[in-house]
C-alpha positions as a printed Julia matrix, in Angstrom:
72×3 Matrix{Float64}:
 70.67  31.94  100.44
 67.63  33.53  102.46
 67.21  37.73  102.9
 64.97  39.45  104.55
 61.87  39.05  102.2
 62.99  42.33   99.76
 65.12  42.53   96.9
 66.51  45.79   98.35
 67.89  44.27  101.61
 70.47  41.51  101.3
 71.57  40.95  104.79
 71.27  37.18  105.78
 68.77  35.71  108.24
 71.94  35.35  110.53
 72.53  38.9   110.19
 68.88  40.22  111.37
 69.14  38.3   113.98
 72.18  39.39  115.69
 71.26  42.66  115.05
 68.47  42.32  116.84
 69.68  40.1   119.89
 70.57  43.74  120.78
 67.05  44.78  121.39
 66.41  44.03  125.22
 62.94  43.3   127.17
 62.64  43.15  131.12
 60.88  42.01  133.51
 60.05  44.16  136.66
 58.47  42.24  139.34
 57.17  44.16  142.44
 54.57  43.65  145.12
 51.94  46.89  146.14
 51.09  47.79  149.41
 48.02  45.4   149.17
 50.39  42.34  148.71
 49.49  42.38  144.74
 52.82  41.1   142.32
 53.04  43.2   139.38
 54.51  42.23  136.51
 56.25  44.72  133.87
 57.73  43.73  130.43
 59.56  47.23  129.37
 61.64  47.29  125.94
 65.11  48.98  125.64
 64.39  51.9   122.86
 64.76  50.3   119.61
 67.67  51.66  117.6
 67.42  52.67  113.37
 68.77  49.31  112.6
 66.22  47.57  114.56
 63.14  49.73  113.59
 63.87  48.7   109.75
 64.03  45.37  110.37
 60.63  45.69  111.81
 59.22  47.71  109.33
 60.61  45.27  106.91
 59.02  42.49  108.21
 55.55  44.38  108.83
 56.17  43.32  112.87
 54.06  45.49  114.5
 55.5   47.24  117.68
 57.3   44.5   119.72
 58.34  46.68  122.45
 54.63  47.7   123.86
 54.58  47.73  127.49
 52.93  45.21  129.14
 51.29  45.46  133.06
 50.0   41.97  134.69
 48.93  42.14  137.83
 48.67  38.62  140.37
 46.57  38.54  142.68
 47.15  36.79  146.08
């Protein structure tokens, strides 16, 4: 059995993946008045279970907002 990296956490990877599947990201695409296309990527607020898993896996904030502008 593979566990999450510590002896204090006995969850299986399947359980971890299922718990993280509820943490969503969304992309909003829109044009501004200059007809530039904006891609804005945002995440839902992580729940405590998500934060715990990210901390144990030593993952930096995976939920940072990303904004990309495409010019036509």
